C-alpha positions, -999 to +999 in steps of 0.1 A: +439+719-298+445+706-338+470+695-356+496+728-362+491+747-392+506+776-417+470+788-430+436+778-417+416+757-439+379+766-450+351+746-451+349+732-488+367+720-516+402+731-525+400+754-490+425+731-472+446+743-445+490+747-456+507+727-433+546+725-422+552+691-426+585+690-399+556+703-377+531+682-382+552+654-376+561+665-345+522+672-333+519+632-345+545+621-324+540+637-298+503+631-297+517+594-293+538+605-267+571+599-290+599+629-288+621+627-312+649+646-299+643+637-261+673+627-251+672+583-240+691+584-210+663+604-195+634+579-204+661+548-189+666+566-157+630+571-153+628+536-164+656+528-139+638+546-109+606+528-118+624+495-109+631+506-075+592+517-064+564+488-084+557+460-074+578+427-086+538+414-083+542+400-047+531+436-032+559+447-029+586+461-050+608+431-070+640+441-054+631+437-020+613+401-032+650+396-044+662+399-009+679+436-017+695+461+006+686+497-010+724+501-009+731+464-033+701+479-053+712+516-055+747+506-065+734+480-087+712+503-110+738+529-109+762+504-129+729+494-152+731+530-164+768+536-161+770+504-188+740+520-208+751+554-210+793+534-223+770+514-251+751+545-262+788+569-267+801+537-283+829+524-251+807+495-243 
């Protein structure tokens, strides 16, 4: 699907489409994977959960490579999340 437009253009000089700049900017950002008004904490949640699942380079999750139990890993990631959240709210 093409870019959003207010009035579709036609072929030929002087017959370009009319666009809403704000809508066009959001459309371009979304194509690059950037969601300008998204909650940054949601992306942080995904990244922290990714730490649990990703290969740390030795064929198993990095937390296992470091010898952390699931309970310790959970506690550590919860603590990291809460510290980041506090920093975003200006209470670090």
